[in-house]
C-alpha positions in Angstrom: 30.2 -16.7 -17.9 29.7 -13.2 -19.1 31.4 -10.2 -17.6 29.7 -8.5 -14.7 27.8 -5.3 -15.4 30.1 -2.4 -14.8 29.5 -0.8 -11.4 27.6 -3.8 -10.0 30.3 -6.2 -9.0 30.0 -9.5 -7.2 30.9 -9.5 -3.5 31.8 -12.2 -1.1 29.0 -13.5 1.0 29.4 -13.7 4.7 26.5 -16.0 5.3 23.9 -17.5 3.1 20.2 -18.4 3.1 19.4 -22.1 2.4 19.5 -22.7 -1.3 17.0 -25.1 -3.0 14.7 -25.0 0.0 11.6 -24.1 -2.2 10.4 -24.8 -5.7 7.7 -23.4 -7.9 4.9 -24.2 -5.5 6.5 -22.4 -2.6 7.3 -19.4 -4.7 3.7 -19.2 -6.0 2.5 -19.4 -2.4 4.8 -16.5 -1.4 3.4 -14.3 -4.2 -0.2 -15.4 -3.9 -0.3 -15.0 -0.2 1.1 -11.5 -0.4 -1.6 -10.6 -2.8 -4.2 -11.7 -0.2 -6.9 -12.8 -2.6 -9.8 -13.0 -0.1 -9.0 -9.6 1.4 -8.4 -8.2 -2.1 -11.7 -9.6 -3.4 -13.7 -8.3 -0.5 -12.4 -4.7 -0.5 -11.7 -4.6 -4.2 -15.2 -5.7 -5.2 -16.8 -2.6 -3.5 -14.2 -0.2 -5.0 -14.3 -1.6 -8.5 -18.1 -1.7 -8.5 -18.3 1.9 -7.3 -16.7 2.9 -10.6 -17.3 0.1 -13.1 -20.7 -1.0 -11.9 -22.1 -4.1 -13.7 -19.0 -4.1 -15.9 -16.7 -4.8 -13.0 -15.7 -8.3 -14.3 -14.6 -6.6 -17.6 -12.5 -4.2 -15.7 -10.9 -7.0 -13.7 -10.0 -8.9 -16.9 -8.3 -5.8 -18.4 -6.5 -5.3 -15.1 -5.3 -8.9 -15.2 -3.9 -8.4 -18.7 -2.0 -5.3 -17.6 -0.7 -7.2 -14.6 0.4 -10.1 -16.8 2.4 -7.6 -18.8 4.2 -6.4 -15.5 4.7 -10.0 -14.5 6.3 -10.8 -17.9 8.6 -7.8 -17.5 9.7 -9.0 -14.1 10.1 -12.5 -15.5 12.4 -11.3 -18.2 14.7 -9.7 -15.6 14.5 -12.8 -13.3 15.7 -15.1 -16.1 19.0 -13.3 -16.2 19.4 -11.8 -12.7 18.1 -14.2 -10.0 19.0 -12.5 -6.7 17.2 -11.9 -3.5 17.0 -8.2 -3.9 15.0 -8.4 -7.2 14.1 -4.8 -8.2 17.3 -3.3 -7.0 19.3 -5.9 -8.8 17.3 -5.5 -12.0 17.4 -1.7 -12.3 21.0 -1.4 -11.1 22.0 -3.6 -14.1 19.7 -1.6 -16.4 20.4 2.0 -15.4 23.3 1.8 -13.0 23.8 1.8 -9.2 22.2 5.2 -8.6 18.8 4.2 -10.0 19.2 0.8 -8.3 19.7 2.5 -5.0 16.7 4.8 -5.4 14.5 1.8 -6.4 15.8 -0.2 -3.5 14.8 2.6 -1.1 11.3 2.8 -2.7 10.7 -1.0 -2.5 12.1 -1.3 0.9 9.7 1.5 2.1 6.8 -0.1 0.3 7.2 -3.5 1.8 7.9 -2.2 5.3 4.8 0.0 5.2 2.7 -3.1 4.5 3.3 -4.3 8.0 1.6 -1.5 10.0 -1.2 -1.6 7.3 -1.8 -5.3 7.9 -1.6 -5.1 11.6 -4.0 -2.1 11.8 -6.5 -3.4 9.3 -6.6 -7.0 10.5 -7.0 -6.0 14.2 -9.7 -3.4 13.4 -11.6 -5.8 11.1 -11.5 -8.7 13.7 -12.3 -6.4 16.7 -15.3 -4.9 14.9 -16.6 -8.2 13.8 -16.3 -9.7 17.3 -17.9 -6.7 18.8 -20.9 -7.2 16.5 -21.3 -10.6 18.1 -20.9 -9.5 21.7 -17.2 -10.2 22.2 -15.1 -7.2 22.9 -11.3 -7.4 22.5 -9.1 -4.3 22.1 -7.5 -4.1 18.6 -4.1 -3.8 20.2 -4.2 -7.4 21.6 -5.2 -8.7 18.2 -2.4 -6.9 16.4 0.1 -8.3 18.9 -1.3 -11.8 18.5 -1.0 -11.7 14.7 2.6 -10.5 14.7 3.7 -12.9 17.5 2.1 -15.8 15.6 3.9 -14.8 12.4 7.3 -14.4 14.2 7.1 -17.9 15.7 6.3 -19.4 12.3 8.9 -17.5 10.3 11.7 -18.2 12.9 10.9 -21.9 12.5 12.1 -21.7 8.9 11.0 -21.0 5.4 9.3 -24.4 4.8 7.0 -24.2 7.9 6.1 -20.6 7.2 5.3 -21.3 3.5 3.3 -24.4 4.6 1.3 -22.2 6.9 0.9 -19.6 4.2 -0.3 -22.4 1.8 -2.8 -23.6 4.4 -4.3 -20.2 4.9 -4.2 -19.4 1.2 -5.9 -22.7 0.4 -8.6 -22.1 3.0 -9.5 -18.6 1.8 -9.5 -19.6 -1.9 -11.6 -22.7 -1.1 -14.2 -20.8 0.9 -14.5 -18.0 -1.6 -14.4 -20.5 -4.5 -17.3 -22.5 -3.0 -19.4 -19.3 -2.6 -18.8 -18.4 -6.3 -19.7 -21.9 -7.5 -22.9 -22.0 -5.4 -24.0 -18.6 -6.7 -23.4 -19.7 -10.3 -25.0 -23.0 -9.8 -28.1 -21.2 -8.6 -28.1 -18.9 -11.5 -27.4 -15.8 -9.4 -30.2 -13.5 -8.4 -31.8 -13.1 -11.9 -30.0 -15.7 -14.1 -26.5 -15.8 -15.6 -25.5 -13.4 -18.4 -22.5 -12.1 -20.2 -23.5 -8.5 -19.7 -20.9 -8.0 -16.9 -18.2 -8.4 -19.6 -19.7 -5.6 -21.7 -17.9 -2.3 -21.0 -21.1 -0.4 -21.9 -22.5 -1.7 -18.6 -20.2 0.5 -16.6 -21.9 2.7 -14.1 -19.9 5.8 -15.3 -19.2 4.9 -18.9 -15.6 4.7 -20.2 -14.3 6.7 -17.3 -15.8 4.1 -14.9 -13.8 1.4 -16.6 -10.6 3.5 -16.4 -11.0 4.2 -12.7 -12.1 0.6 -12.0 -8.8 -0.4 -13.4 -7.0 1.5 -10.7 -8.3 -1.1 -8.2 -8.3 -4.0 -10.5 -4.6 -3.7 -11.3 -3.5 -3.0 -7.7 -5.5 -6.0 -6.5 -2.5 -7.8 -7.8 0.2 -5.9 -5.8 2.4 -8.5 -4.2 2.6 -10.8 -7.3 6.4 -10.0 -7.5 7.1 -11.2 -4.0 8.5 -14.6 -5.2 11.6 -12.7 -6.4 12.7 -12.2 -2.8 13.2 -16.0 -2.6 15.7 -16.2 -5.5 18.5 -17.3 -3.2 16.4 -20.0 -1.7 14.5 -21.3 -4.8 15.5 -24.4 -6.8 16.7 -23.4 -10.3 15.7 -19.7 -9.7 16.2 -18.7 -13.3 13.2 -20.9 -14.2 11.3 -21.0 -11.0 11.0 -17.3 -10.3 9.7 -16.1 -13.7 7.2 -19.0 -13.8 6.0 -18.3 -10.3 5.3 -14.6 -11.0 3.4 -15.4 -14.2 1.5 -18.4 -12.8 0.5 -16.4 -9.7 -0.8 -13.5 -11.7 -2.8 -15.7 -14.1 -4.3 -17.9 -11.4 -5.2 -15.1 -9.1 -6.5 -13.1 -12.1 -8.9 -15.9 -13.1 -9.9 -16.3 -9.4 -10.6 -12.6 -9.0 -12.7 -12.6 -12.2 -14.7 -15.5 -11.1 -15.4 -13.9 -7.7 -16.3 -10.5 -9.2 -18.6 -12.0 -11.8 -20.3 -14.2 -9.2 -20.8 -11.2 -7.0 -22.3 -9.1 -9.8 -24.8 -11.8 -10.8 -25.3 -12.8 -7.2 -26.5 -9.3 -6.2 -28.3 -9.0 -9.6 -28.1 -6.5 -12.4 -30.7 -4.2 -10.9 -30.6 -0.8 -9.3 -30.9 -2.4 -5.8 -28.2 -5.0 -6.7 -25.8 -2.2 -7.8 -26.4 -0.3 -4.6 -25.5 -3.5 -2.6 -22.4 -4.0 -4.6 -21.2 -0.5 -4.0 -22.0 -0.3 -0.2 -21.6 -3.8 1.3 -18.3 -4.0 3.2 -18.6 -7.8 3.5 -20.2 -8.7 0.2 -19.3 -12.4 0.2 -20.6 -12.8 3.8 -23.9 -11.4 2.5 -23.9 -13.6 -0.6 -22.8 -16.7 1.3 -25.7 -16.3 3.7 -28.2 -15.5 0.9 -27.3 -18.5 -1.3 -26.2 -21.1 1.3 -26.7 -20.0 4.9 -25.1 -18.4 7.9 -22.3 -21.0 8.1 -20.8 -20.2 4.8 -21.1 -16.5 5.4 -19.2 -16.8 8.7 -16.6 -18.9 7.0 -16.1 -16.1 4.4 -15.3 -13.7 7.2 -12.8 -16.2 8.7 -11.3 -16.6 5.2 -10.6 -12.8 5.1 -8.9 -13.1 8.5 -6.8 -16.1 7.2 -6.0 -14.0 4.2 -4.4 -11.4 6.4 -2.5 -14.0 8.4 -1.0 -15.4 5.2 -0.3 -11.9 4.0 1.5 -11.1 7.2 3.6 -14.2 7.1 5.0 -13.5 3.6 5.5 -9.8 4.3 7.7 -10.6 7.4 9.4 -13.3 5.3 10.3 -10.7 2.6 11.1 -7.9 5.0 13.3 -9.9 7.3 15.4 -11.0 4.3 16.0 -7.4 3.5 17.1 -6.7 7.0 19.3 -9.8 6.8 20.9 -8.5 3.6 21.6 -5.1 5.4 23.4 -6.9 8.2 25.3 -9.1 5.8 26.6 -6.1 3.9 27.3 -4.3 7.2 24.8 -1.5 6.5 23.2 -2.6 9.7 25.1 -4.1 12.7 26.5 -7.5 11.9 24.1 -8.9 14.6 21.5 -9.1 11.8 23.7 -11.3 9.7 22.6 -14.5 11.3 20.6 -17.5 10.3 19.4 -20.2 12.7 19.6 -24.0 12.3 16.4 -23.9 10.1 18.0 -21.4 7.7 15.8 -18.5 8.8 17.2 -15.0 9.5 15.9 -15.2 13.1 17.4 -12.0 14.5 16.1 -10.0 11.5 12.6 -11.5 12.1 12.6 -10.6 15.8 13.8 -7.1 15.1 11.3 -6.3 12.3 8.3 -7.8 14.1 9.1 -6.0 17.4 9.8 -2.7 15.7 6.6 -2.6 13.6 4.4 -3.8 16.4 5.6 -0.9 18.5 5.0 1.6 15.6 1.5 0.2 15.0 0.5 0.4 18.6 1.9 3.9 19.1 0.6 5.5 15.9 -2.7 3.6 15.9 -3.4 4.8 19.5 -2.4 8.4 18.8 -4.6 8.5 15.7 -6.8 5.5 14.8 -5.8 2.1 13.4 -8.0 2.8 10.4 -6.2 6.0 9.6 -2.8 4.3 10.0 -3.8 1.5 7.7 -5.1 3.9 5.0 -2.0 6.2 5.2 0.5 3.3 5.1 -1.1 1.6 2.2 -1.4 4.8 0.2 2.3 5.7 0.5 3.3 2.1 -0.3 1.1 2.2 -3.4 2.9 5.4 -4.6 6.3 3.7 -4.1 5.1 0.6 -6.1 3.9 2.8 -8.9 7.3 4.4 -9.4 9.1 1.1 -9.2 6.9 -0.6 -11.7 7.3 2.2 -14.2 11.1 2.0 -13.9 10.9 -1.7 -14.5 9.0 -1.3 -17.7 11.5 1.1 -19.0 14.5 -0.8 -17.6 13.8 -4.1 -19.3 14.0 -2.4 -22.7 17.4 -0.9 -22.0 18.8 -3.9 -20.2 18.1 -6.3 -23.0 19.2 -3.9 -25.7 22.5 -3.1 -23.9 23.4 -6.5 -22.5 21.5 -9.2 -24.4 20.9 -7.6 -27.8 21.0 -11.0 -29.6 18.0 -12.0 -27.4 16.1 -8.7 -27.8 12.6 -9.4 -29.0 10.2 -6.5 -30.1 7.2 -8.2 -28.5 8.7 -9.2 -25.1 11.0 -6.2 -24.8 9.0 -3.4 -26.4 5.3 -4.1 -26.8 4.7 -5.8 -23.4 6.7 -3.3 -21.4 4.8 -0.4 -23.1 1.5 -2.1 -22.2 2.6 -2.5 -18.6 3.6 1.2 -18.6 0.1 2.2 -19.8 -1.4 0.2 -16.9 0.9 1.9 -14.4 -0.1 5.3 -16.0 -3.8 4.6 -15.4 -3.1 3.7 -11.8 -1.0 6.8 -11.3 -3.8 9.0 -12.7 -6.4 7.4 -10.5 -4.3 8.0 -7.4 -3.6 11.6 -7.9 -6.7 12.9 -9.8 -8.8 14.3 -8.3 -6.3 15.5 -5.7 -7.1 13.5 -2.5 -8.0 15.2 0.8 -5.5 15.9 3.5 -3.3 14.3 4.7 -3.2 12.0 1.7 -2.4 14.9 -0.7 0.6 15.7 1.4 1.8 12.1 1.1 2.1 12.5 -2.6 4.6 15.3 -2.1 6.3 13.4 0.7 6.7 10.5 -1.6 8.2 12.7 -4.3 10.5 14.3 -1.8 11.7 10.9 -0.5 12.6 9.9 -4.1 14.4 13.2 -4.7 16.3 12.9 -1.4 17.3 9.3 -2.3 18.4 10.5 -5.7 20.5 13.3 -4.2 22.0 10.9 -1.7 22.9 8.4 -4.5 24.7 11.2 -6.5 26.5 12.3 -3.4 27.6 8.8 -2.5 28.8 8.1 -6.0 31.0 11.2 -6.0 32.4 10.8 -2.5 32.7 7.0 -2.4 31.2 4.8 -5.1 31.9 1.7 -3.0 29.5 3.0 -0.3 26.8 3.5 -2.9 27.2 -0.1 -4.0 27.2 -1.4 -0.5 24.1 0.7 0.3 22.4 -0.6 -2.8 23.2 -4.2 -2.0 21.3 -4.1 1.2 18.4 -4.9 -1.1 20.2 -7.5 -3.2 23.3 -9.5 -3.5 24.5 -8.4 -7.0 26.1 -11.1 -8.9 28.0 -11.4 -12.2 25.6 -11.7 -15.1 25.1 -15.3 -16.2 26.3 -16.7 -12.9 24.2 -18.8 -10.7 23.3 -16.7 -7.7 22.0 -19.5 -5.4 24.0 -20.1 -2.2 27.1 -22.1 -2.9 27.7 -20.7 -6.4 30.2 -18.3 -4.9 32.2 -18.4 -1.8 30.9 -17.0 1.3 21.5 -11.6 -1.0 -5.1 -0.2 -0.2 -5.2 2.7 0.6 -8.2 4.9 0.6 -7.2 8.2 -1.0 -7.0 10.0 -4.2 -10.7 9.8 -4.5 -9.9 6.5 -6.2 -6.8 4.8 -4.7 -4.9 1.8 -5.6 -3.9 -1.0 -3.4 -7.2 -3.0 -3.4 -5.2 -6.1 -3.1 -3.8 -4.8 0.2 -7.0 -3.7 1.8 
């Protein structure tokens, strides 16, 4: 066993999640469900088409390639550092505890912000749809129903919650897949063609492809979620890297199929382009046009199931962060508890109750639509910063700690390609400057990162141990080369910026 990285020591565990409780399939479900393919395809299609036009499938393919680069970077870290805190653990070993701490703060904020986004967007979507059919239910009741359902499932244990996530994921992918196949089997509106893969078909030329990539890349946000299951996965050093790559590839191909079928389904005409860019439920429209009302209705239900699966895995990931905080005594020890099914039940109850209250209060003061937009936009900015650090960190980590395994392709070329993708998304989110209050969120995000940086420096100078303990609320740092599964040690879309990222979350 290699020596532990300096400043990131192993600590004793007080309680442990259930190791070996999920394999590759469960880890893929965790990541794929957090992407929310049906929700991402529905919202992302409109946004990508508004920029890339008929070339939207081309933009999606390029977005998938950039996302695969990010997935490969995460996989390289996960091969060496399988731990529940993922990004914190990776960057603490690459750059030291201070950077790890700041990254942990960013990722913690990003994941937590997904909850009010999901509750607000889901409840508004369902309420509006039902109202259009003569059924009026206040959005607050729908938000409460979603989070209570999620809490019951996740308290029942990881296996039942992942099975439910798999069911909803399978349903949404089946319905949308059937719609795509029917469109292609019928030859679309005007026949099948490869023109959608020609970048010259972009509505706005090269700039349209670039801005379309903003939505295409962030349609994949959530693909890294499997890393939060490292302590519960079977053979995490192999399972987690594979899960991240498999998820990105499968969802990328699925997205490309859907976007292509949507383009040819509406037709490569001026009227078809207008429909692509304005229809808020494109696959409902296409399902009705090519098959009938039943399939169109099922597509709407599939979007709802997508958000249910998304909520399940977000609570699963977030509750394990709260559990880690309690385990390391950065929250009251009350959170350091798992039930007979191996689920961090108290953390689940706390996180669901807290964010239901936040959603109901802020959504009522403003509107649930505004809350969803704001939460997703800030989360996107946090993800951008974390992904950029990962691309830089994997180069330094392998050069410093595993130089005999350093490979120019895996540890230089691929990280640089991922960094280019992150740069494109960053540009699309801040240029042109978004309207208020989104423009202020950019500065608020920068301020949060600066404050976290100052706090990390202060803690390191006053009491380095506190900095390490604070950082490990996001991960149980382990000695390099040591199995981090339990038992191996004794007792871890927003709508702004003119063109915003996060299509996979809207």
